[in-house]
VOPA-445411 format. One record per atom (N, C-alpha, C): residue number from 1; x, y, z. Coordinates in pm, 1 decimal. Example, Ala and Ser with C-alpha at 12.3 -4.5 7.8 and 13.67 -1.06 7.14 Angstrom:
<rs>
r num:1, u:1319.0, v:-569.0, w:780.0
r num:1, u:1230.0, v:-450.0, w:780.0
r num:1, u:1320.0, v:-330.0, w:780.0
r num:2, u:1285.0, v:-225.0, w:708.0
r num:2, u:1367.0, v:-106.0, w:714.0
r num:2, u:1290.0, v:3.0, w:787.0
</rs>
This chain:
<rs>
r num:1, u:3742.6, v:-47.8, w:4871.4
r num:1, u:3769.0, v:15.1, w:4744.1
r num:1, u:3569.6, v:-5.9, w:4702.6
r num:2, u:3535.7, v:126.7, w:4635.2
r num:2, u:3386.6, v:132.6, w:4644.8
r num:2, u:3397.1, v:105.8, w:4455.6
r num:3, u:3299.7, v:-24.1, w:4407.6
r num:3, u:3237.4, v:-116.0, w:4322.6
r num:3, u:3084.2, v:-113.0, w:4255.1
r num:4, u:3115.9, v:-50.9, w:4166.3
r num:4, u:3053.8, v:37.4, w:4056.2
r num:4, u:2959.3, v:-157.7, w:4031.0
r num:5, u:2825.8, v:-237.7, w:4053.9
r num:5, u:2762.5, v:-326.2, w:3958.6
r num:5, u:2691.4, v:-309.6, w:3884.9
r num:6, u:2695.7, v:-269.5, w:3724.2
r num:6, u:2611.8, v:-251.0, w:3619.6
r num:6, u:2562.5, v:-413.8, w:3513.6
r num:7, u:2464.0, v:-489.1, w:3607.9
r num:7, u:2388.5, v:-553.9, w:3507.3
r num:7, u:2190.4, v:-566.9, w:3526.4
r num:8, u:2148.2, v:-629.3, w:3489.1
r num:8, u:1996.5, v:-684.8, w:3406.9
r num:8, u:1967.2, v:-744.8, w:3566.2
r num:9, u:2041.2, v:-844.4, w:3558.8
r num:9, u:1996.0, v:-1011.3, w:3643.6
r num:9, u:2053.5, v:-934.7, w:3775.7
r num:10, u:1898.1, v:-936.6, w:3908.6
r num:10, u:1906.0, v:-958.5, w:4032.1
r num:10, u:1979.6, v:-1019.8, w:4028.6
r num:11, u:1968.5, v:-1129.7, w:3999.3
r num:11, u:2053.2, v:-1345.7, w:4041.6
r num:11, u:2183.0, v:-1227.7, w:4052.4
r num:12, u:2262.8, v:-1190.5, w:3922.3
r num:12, u:2422.0, v:-1147.2, w:3910.0
r num:12, u:2459.0, v:-1103.0, w:4012.0
r num:13, u:2365.9, v:-983.0, w:4043.1
r num:13, u:2351.0, v:-905.7, w:4206.7
r num:13, u:2423.2, v:-913.0, w:4303.1
r num:14, u:2265.8, v:-1022.9, w:4368.0
r num:14, u:2299.2, v:-1142.9, w:4478.2
r num:14, u:2456.0, v:-1206.7, w:4485.7
r num:15, u:2469.7, v:-1244.1, w:4343.7
r num:15, u:2590.1, v:-1330.1, w:4368.5
r num:15, u:2719.7, v:-1246.3, w:4373.2
r num:16, u:2705.8, v:-1169.8, w:4291.1
r num:16, u:2798.3, v:-1048.9, w:4349.1
r num:16, u:2805.0, v:-1017.3, w:4522.6
r num:17, u:2719.5, v:-982.7, w:4565.7
r num:17, u:2686.9, v:-948.9, w:4696.6
r num:17, u:2722.2, v:-1004.0, w:4821.6
r num:18, u:2786.1, v:-1215.1, w:4776.9
r num:18, u:2707.2, v:-1217.4, w:4865.0
r num:18, u:2903.1, v:-1258.7, w:4805.8
r num:19, u:2996.6, v:-1295.9, w:4720.6
r num:19, u:3114.9, v:-1320.9, w:4721.8
r num:19, u:3240.7, v:-1202.8, w:4810.8
r num:20, u:3175.4, v:-1042.4, w:4767.1
r num:20, u:3171.7, v:-913.3, w:4868.9
r num:20, u:3115.6, v:-968.4, w:4993.8
r num:21, u:3091.8, v:-1023.6, w:5052.0
r num:21, u:3004.0, v:-986.4, w:5219.8
r num:21, u:3072.5, v:-1010.1, w:5307.7
r num:22, u:3206.5, v:-1137.7, w:5334.8
r num:22, u:3325.9, v:-1055.8, w:5467.5
r num:22, u:3430.8, v:-991.1, w:5352.4
r num:23, u:3400.6, v:-892.4, w:5254.5
r num:23, u:3508.4, v:-787.4, w:5252.3
r num:23, u:3439.1, v:-669.0, w:5320.0
r num:24, u:3584.5, v:-541.3, w:5290.2
r num:24, u:3524.2, v:-449.9, w:5389.1
r num:24, u:3468.6, v:-335.7, w:5261.8
r num:25, u:3469.1, v:-377.4, w:5114.7
r num:25, u:3461.1, v:-305.6, w:4963.6
r num:25, u:3332.6, v:-241.8, w:4961.3
r num:26, u:3269.3, v:-126.4, w:4957.3
r num:26, u:3141.8, v:-102.1, w:4894.5
r num:26, u:3116.2, v:-138.1, w:4796.0
r num:27, u:2926.0, v:-163.4, w:4761.4
r num:27, u:2966.2, v:-233.7, w:4622.3
r num:27, u:2811.6, v:-125.9, w:4611.0
r num:28, u:2796.8, v:-50.3, w:4459.2
r num:28, u:2616.0, v:35.8, w:4478.5
r num:28, u:2638.4, v:-16.1, w:4371.3
r num:29, u:2500.3, v:-55.5, w:4339.0
r num:29, u:2414.2, v:-152.4, w:4179.9
r num:29, u:2365.6, v:-134.8, w:4180.1
r num:30, u:2360.6, v:-77.4, w:4036.5
r num:30, u:2277.9, v:-43.2, w:3840.7
r num:30, u:2220.6, v:-169.9, w:3816.1
r num:31, u:2108.8, v:-129.8, w:3717.7
r num:31, u:2092.1, v:-265.4, w:3590.6
r num:31, u:2038.3, v:-238.0, w:3481.9
r num:32, u:2119.5, v:-163.7, w:3478.8
r num:32, u:2103.3, v:-70.1, w:3304.8
r num:32, u:2216.0, v:21.8, w:3289.1
r num:33, u:2229.2, v:5.6, w:3145.5
r num:33, u:2364.0, v:56.3, w:3140.7
r num:33, u:2314.8, v:249.7, w:3106.3
r num:34, u:2184.6, v:300.4, w:3127.4
r num:34, u:2217.5, v:452.9, w:3147.1
r num:34, u:2197.6, v:491.1, w:3269.2
r num:35, u:2150.4, v:354.7, w:3375.3
r num:35, u:2198.6, v:395.5, w:3514.0
r num:35, u:2343.8, v:441.6, w:3538.9
r num:36, u:2364.7, v:340.5, w:3426.8
r num:36, u:2510.5, v:355.0, w:3440.1
r num:36, u:2616.9, v:437.3, w:3410.2
r num:37, u:2542.6, v:551.9, w:3354.6
r num:37, u:2606.8, v:636.7, w:3250.9
r num:37, u:2541.9, v:817.3, w:3375.8
r num:38, u:2445.0, v:794.3, w:3406.4
r num:38, u:2362.8, v:849.0, w:3492.2
r num:38, u:2439.4, v:829.4, w:3568.6
r num:39, u:2499.9, v:756.3, w:3657.0
r num:39, u:2572.2, v:734.8, w:3768.6
r num:39, u:2750.6, v:777.0, w:3783.8
r num:40, u:2747.6, v:740.7, w:3669.4
r num:40, u:2953.9, v:790.9, w:3666.3
r num:40, u:2943.7, v:898.7, w:3626.2
r num:41, u:2819.6, v:1008.5, w:3545.1
r num:41, u:2790.8, v:1170.7, w:3533.0
r num:41, u:2842.6, v:1209.1, w:3662.8
r num:42, u:2715.6, v:1153.5, w:3741.7
r num:42, u:2663.0, v:1200.5, w:3929.4
r num:42, u:2797.4, v:1201.6, w:3982.7
r num:43, u:2888.0, v:1133.8, w:3959.8
r num:43, u:3050.7, v:1092.8, w:4095.6
r num:43, u:3137.4, v:1016.3, w:3955.3
r num:44, u:3183.2, v:1125.8, w:3886.8
r num:44, u:3317.9, v:1067.7, w:3821.3
r num:44, u:3444.1, v:1019.9, w:3833.0
r num:45, u:3449.3, v:1048.8, w:3961.9
r num:45, u:3526.3, v:950.1, w:4081.2
r num:45, u:3467.6, v:869.8, w:4102.4
r num:46, u:3364.8, v:836.3, w:4189.2
r num:46, u:3331.9, v:787.4, w:4298.8
r num:46, u:3365.9, v:628.7, w:4351.1
r num:47, u:3401.3, v:607.7, w:4235.5
r num:47, u:3454.4, v:412.5, w:4256.0
r num:47, u:3571.5, v:382.3, w:4154.4
r num:48, u:3647.9, v:239.7, w:4236.7
r num:48, u:3757.6, v:221.4, w:4225.6
r num:48, u:3715.6, v:137.8, w:4107.4
r num:49, u:3647.9, v:65.0, w:4045.8
r num:49, u:3632.2, v:-19.0, w:3944.9
r num:49, u:3480.0, v:-45.3, w:3951.5
r num:50, u:3413.9, v:-81.8, w:3826.4
r num:50, u:3321.3, v:-134.3, w:3749.1
r num:50, u:3289.3, v:-239.7, w:3682.0
r num:51, u:3187.2, v:-347.7, w:3743.1
r num:51, u:3133.3, v:-428.6, w:3666.4
r num:51, u:3042.0, v:-420.8, w:3598.6
r num:52, u:3126.6, v:-470.5, w:3442.7
r num:52, u:3000.4, v:-384.3, w:3323.5
r num:52, u:2953.4, v:-513.2, w:3287.7
r num:53, u:2818.9, v:-538.9, w:3234.2
r num:53, u:2742.4, v:-683.1, w:3223.1
r num:53, u:2755.4, v:-595.4, w:3027.7
r num:54, u:2701.1, v:-675.0, w:2978.1
r num:54, u:2699.8, v:-630.6, w:2823.0
r num:54, u:2591.9, v:-568.5, w:2796.5
r num:55, u:2480.9, v:-742.7, w:2779.5
r num:55, u:2344.6, v:-722.9, w:2754.6
r num:55, u:2211.1, v:-697.6, w:2845.6
r num:56, u:2211.9, v:-552.7, w:2794.3
r num:56, u:2119.2, v:-554.6, w:2931.3
r num:56, u:2044.5, v:-386.9, w:2870.2
r num:57, u:1893.2, v:-389.1, w:2872.1
r num:57, u:1810.4, v:-351.8, w:2863.7
r num:57, u:1831.9, v:-182.5, w:2837.4
r num:58, u:1770.3, v:-128.1, w:2770.7
r num:58, u:1750.1, v:133.7, w:2769.7
r num:58, u:1937.7, v:127.2, w:2725.4
r num:59, u:2018.7, v:74.2, w:2752.9
r num:59, u:2189.5, v:69.5, w:2692.5
r num:59, u:2253.1, v:-33.1, w:2708.1
r num:60, u:2318.5, v:-89.4, w:2595.3
r num:60, u:2418.6, v:-147.8, w:2638.7
r num:60, u:2521.9, v:-154.2, w:2732.0
r num:61, u:2559.5, v:-299.8, w:2728.7
r num:61, u:2701.1, v:-238.9, w:2826.0
r num:61, u:2837.1, v:-153.0, w:2759.3
r num:62, u:2832.8, v:-193.9, w:2606.1
r num:62, u:2892.8, v:-139.0, w:2530.1
r num:62, u:2942.3, v:-3.0, w:2478.3
r num:63, u:2799.2, v:-9.4, w:2487.1
r num:63, u:2739.7, v:139.8, w:2426.7
r num:63, u:2779.2, v:260.5, w:2549.3
r num:64, u:2698.3, v:169.9, w:2690.6
r num:64, u:2706.1, v:231.3, w:2827.3
r num:64, u:2846.0, v:320.8, w:2830.9
r num:65, u:3002.2, v:157.8, w:2858.8
r num:65, u:3125.5, v:197.7, w:2834.1
r num:65, u:3162.7, v:247.1, w:2806.8
r num:66, u:3102.3, v:333.4, w:2692.3
r num:66, u:3190.8, v:411.4, w:2599.9
r num:66, u:3112.7, v:546.5, w:2598.8
r num:67, u:3059.7, v:600.5, w:2612.1
r num:67, u:2944.6, v:680.0, w:2663.3
r num:67, u:2977.7, v:736.8, w:2867.6
r num:68, u:3055.5, v:645.7, w:2937.4
r num:68, u:3151.0, v:676.1, w:3014.0
r num:68, u:3284.8, v:717.4, w:2984.2
r num:69, u:3335.8, v:682.6, w:2912.9
r num:69, u:3479.2, v:731.7, w:2840.6
r num:69, u:3500.2, v:851.6, w:2776.9
r num:70, u:3378.2, v:893.3, w:2684.7
r num:70, u:3326.0, v:996.9, w:2691.6
r num:70, u:3282.4, v:1125.8, w:2797.0
r num:71, u:3304.8, v:1094.6, w:2886.3
r num:71, u:3269.3, v:1165.6, w:3038.6
r num:71, u:3403.9, v:1176.6, w:3056.0
r num:72, u:3543.5, v:1165.6, w:3059.5
r num:72, u:3631.3, v:1165.9, w:3146.3
r num:72, u:3671.8, v:1020.9, w:3253.3
r num:73, u:3582.5, v:984.3, w:3243.4
r num:73, u:3617.6, v:859.5, w:3371.1
r num:73, u:3700.9, v:733.9, w:3316.5
r num:74, u:3827.5, v:743.9, w:3404.9
r num:74, u:3903.7, v:655.8, w:3406.6
r num:74, u:3928.0, v:509.5, w:3425.7
r num:75, u:3770.1, v:532.7, w:3514.8
r num:75, u:3788.6, v:407.4, w:3613.1
r num:75, u:3820.9, v:236.8, w:3571.4
r num:76, u:3905.1, v:229.5, w:3572.1
r num:76, u:3899.5, v:112.2, w:3526.3
r num:76, u:3765.0, v:-7.5, w:3528.2
r num:77, u:3699.4, v:-59.8, w:3435.6
r num:77, u:3587.5, v:-118.9, w:3391.6
r num:77, u:3610.4, v:-287.8, w:3355.2
r num:78, u:3615.3, v:-393.9, w:3445.8
r num:78, u:3533.9, v:-473.5, w:3351.0
r num:78, u:3462.4, v:-564.4, w:3329.8
r num:79, u:3488.4, v:-543.3, w:3195.0
r num:79, u:3357.6, v:-594.6, w:3130.1
r num:79, u:3297.1, v:-777.6, w:3192.5
r num:80, u:3106.5, v:-819.9, w:3238.2
r num:80, u:3162.3, v:-946.1, w:3273.4
r num:80, u:3026.6, v:-1027.3, w:3255.9
r num:81, u:3053.2, v:-1036.0, w:3085.5
r num:81, u:2961.6, v:-1095.4, w:3031.2
r num:81, u:2967.4, v:-1225.5, w:2985.4
r num:82, u:2912.5, v:-1310.8, w:2839.9
r num:82, u:2921.7, v:-1391.9, w:2820.4
r num:82, u:2996.0, v:-1425.3, w:2729.1
r num:83, u:3002.9, v:-1324.3, w:2681.9
r num:83, u:3062.0, v:-1290.4, w:2473.9
r num:83, u:3175.4, v:-1290.6, w:2530.2
r num:84, u:3223.5, v:-1409.8, w:2396.8
r num:84, u:3367.6, v:-1393.8, w:2439.9
r num:84, u:3383.6, v:-1453.7, w:2306.1
r num:85, u:3338.9, v:-1376.6, w:2204.2
r num:85, u:3412.4, v:-1382.5, w:2085.9
r num:85, u:3535.2, v:-1319.6, w:2007.8
r num:86, u:3566.1, v:-1274.6, w:1932.1
r num:86, u:3685.8, v:-1235.5, w:1891.1
r num:86, u:3642.7, v:-1062.9, w:1863.3
r num:87, u:3545.9, v:-1096.1, w:1792.0
r num:87, u:3503.7, v:-969.3, w:1766.0
r num:87, u:3388.7, v:-883.0, w:1897.1
r num:88, u:3369.3, v:-937.9, w:1918.2
r num:88, u:3341.7, v:-877.3, w:2111.7
r num:88, u:3440.0, v:-816.4, w:2161.0
r num:89, u:3481.3, v:-877.7, w:2211.1
r num:89, u:3619.1, v:-882.9, w:2267.1
r num:89, u:3745.0, v:-740.0, w:2221.6
r num:90, u:3683.8, v:-708.0, w:2131.1
r num:90, u:3784.1, v:-644.7, w:1995.0
r num:90, u:3740.1, v:-478.4, w:2075.3
r num:91, u:3576.7, v:-560.3, w:2016.5
r num:91, u:3478.1, v:-404.0, w:2082.9
r num:91, u:3484.3, v:-364.5, w:2197.0
r num:92, u:3472.3, v:-399.7, w:2309.4
r num:92, u:3496.5, v:-421.6, w:2440.2
r num:92, u:3583.2, v:-300.6, w:2424.8
r num:93, u:3719.2, v:-391.6, w:2371.3
r num:93, u:3838.6, v:-321.9, w:2438.1
r num:93, u:3847.5, v:-122.0, w:2373.6
r num:94, u:3763.3, v:-161.6, w:2263.1
r num:94, u:3853.3, v:-22.6, w:2180.3
r num:94, u:3717.3, v:58.0, w:2188.2
r num:95, u:3609.5, v:66.0, w:2288.2
r num:95, u:3536.4, v:107.6, w:2374.5
r num:95, u:3557.0, v:134.2, w:2515.4
r num:96, u:3680.2, v:82.4, w:2518.6
r num:96, u:3738.1, v:125.0, w:2679.4
r num:96, u:3753.0, v:45.4, w:2793.2
r num:97, u:3679.7, v:-68.9, w:2770.2
r num:97, u:3739.9, v:-171.1, w:2878.4
r num:97, u:3882.7, v:-227.7, w:2927.2
r num:98, u:3888.1, v:-223.0, w:3020.8
r num:98, u:4036.7, v:-271.3, w:3079.5
r num:98, u:4008.7, v:-434.2, w:3051.9
r num:99, u:3914.2, v:-488.4, w:3111.3
r num:99, u:3965.3, v:-638.3, w:3086.0
r num:99, u:3847.8, v:-717.6, w:3117.1
r num:100, u:3783.9, v:-830.1, w:3127.0
r num:100, u:3716.6, v:-954.1, w:3109.5
r num:100, u:3686.6, v:-1039.5, w:3160.2
r num:101, u:3560.0, v:-1114.6, w:3212.7
r num:101, u:3570.3, v:-1144.4, w:3306.0
r num:101, u:3434.4, v:-1252.5, w:3274.7
r num:102, u:3455.1, v:-1435.3, w:3221.9
r num:102, u:3369.1, v:-1467.2, w:3202.4
r num:102, u:3249.9, v:-1489.0, w:3220.0
r num:103, u:3069.6, v:-1480.9, w:3235.1
r num:103, u:3032.6, v:-1623.3, w:3313.0
r num:103, u:3045.9, v:-1762.8, w:3249.8
r num:104, u:3003.5, v:-1863.7, w:3321.6
r num:104, u:3014.1, v:-1794.7, w:3508.2
r num:104, u:3099.8, v:-1802.8, w:3535.8
r num:105, u:3141.1, v:-1723.0, w:3684.7
r num:105, u:3224.8, v:-1775.0, w:3699.2
r num:105, u:3268.1, v:-1733.3, w:3861.4
r num:106, u:3383.7, v:-1745.7, w:3975.2
r num:106, u:3391.3, v:-1770.5, w:4023.3
r num:106, u:3443.4, v:-1686.5, w:4162.5
r num:107, u:3437.3, v:-1693.1, w:4293.5
r num:107, u:3544.2, v:-1623.4, w:4324.9
r num:107, u:3674.6, v:-1566.0, w:4325.7
r num:108, u:3753.0, v:-1664.8, w:4312.9
r num:108, u:3877.0, v:-1699.9, w:4276.7
r num:108, u:3858.3, v:-1580.6, w:4129.4
r num:109, u:3830.8, v:-1610.6, w:4053.7
r num:109, u:3865.9, v:-1553.1, w:3950.3
r num:109, u:3795.2, v:-1431.1, w:3907.0
r num:110, u:3699.8, v:-1408.3, w:3962.2
r num:110, u:3722.6, v:-1258.6, w:4013.5
r num:110, u:3774.1, v:-1174.2, w:4085.8
r num:111, u:3781.7, v:-1165.4, w:4198.8
r num:111, u:3867.9, v:-1135.3, w:4312.6
r num:111, u:4054.2, v:-1158.2, w:4238.0
r num:112, u:4055.3, v:-1283.8, w:4177.5
r num:112, u:4260.1, v:-1245.8, w:4073.7
r num:112, u:4258.4, v:-1167.0, w:4002.7
r num:113, u:4102.6, v:-1168.4, w:3874.2
r num:113, u:4073.9, v:-1035.5, w:3814.2
r num:113, u:4108.1, v:-880.5, w:3821.4
r num:114, u:4048.7, v:-854.0, w:3978.8
r num:114, u:3992.1, v:-750.4, w:4058.8
r num:114, u:4158.2, v:-727.7, w:4086.1
r num:115, u:4238.8, v:-765.0, w:4154.6
r num:115, u:4308.1, v:-779.0, w:4134.4
r num:115, u:4423.9, v:-707.7, w:4008.0
r num:116, u:4432.3, v:-800.4, w:3950.1
r num:116, u:4500.2, v:-750.6, w:3817.3
r num:116, u:4513.2, v:-594.1, w:3804.9
r num:117, u:4353.9, v:-549.2, w:3764.3
r num:117, u:4356.8, v:-436.5, w:3696.7
r num:117, u:4364.9, v:-334.1, w:3840.7
r num:118, u:4328.8, v:-373.2, w:3926.1
r num:118, u:4409.7, v:-257.5, w:4038.1
r num:118, u:4405.9, v:-228.1, w:4139.8
r num:119, u:4516.1, v:-378.5, w:4089.8
r num:119, u:4636.6, v:-352.1, w:4183.8
r num:119, u:4691.9, v:-383.1, w:4256.6
r num:120, u:4535.3, v:-456.4, w:4305.7
r num:120, u:4587.1, v:-459.3, w:4455.2
r num:120, u:4452.8, v:-633.7, w:4491.4
r num:121, u:4499.8, v:-637.1, w:4624.6
r num:121, u:4409.7, v:-781.0, w:4677.3
r num:121, u:4302.0, v:-736.7, w:4677.0
r num:122, u:4169.2, v:-815.6, w:4701.4
r num:122, u:4034.2, v:-785.2, w:4739.1
r num:122, u:4040.7, v:-864.7, w:4889.8
r num:123, u:4018.5, v:-799.6, w:5003.1
r num:123, u:4047.2, v:-877.3, w:5119.8
r num:123, u:3896.7, v:-816.2, w:5171.7
</rs>
C-alpha cells in the first residue's frame, strides 16, 4: 500500500514511519496542505490512502482535502488530528474525509482504522 502522510510535525512523521517500519508499505511524506494538493495533482492515483493533519501552514488539512477532492482524487483520507468537536468532524466529512483518527493514537488504533477504510489489514 502507498500512503501519503501529510503533517507539519517532523515528530509525527517519525512516529508514523516507526509504526510502518516492519511492514512493506511505502510512505511519502509532505509537510503542508499545499504540498499535499501538488502531490495529488501530480499523482492522482498514486496512493491507496492519505493521512491528513488538520492544522498546518500554507493550507490547512480540510482546505487541502477539498482541493484534492475537486481534482477528482477518490483516495480514502483519514484525518489525523486533535480536533474532535462535532462541527469539525462534520466539516471534514463534508469536504471529503473518509474517517478520523484522533491524536494521540497507538499503532493498533491507526492500523485498525486503516483496515476499516481500506478493506485490508496492515501487515
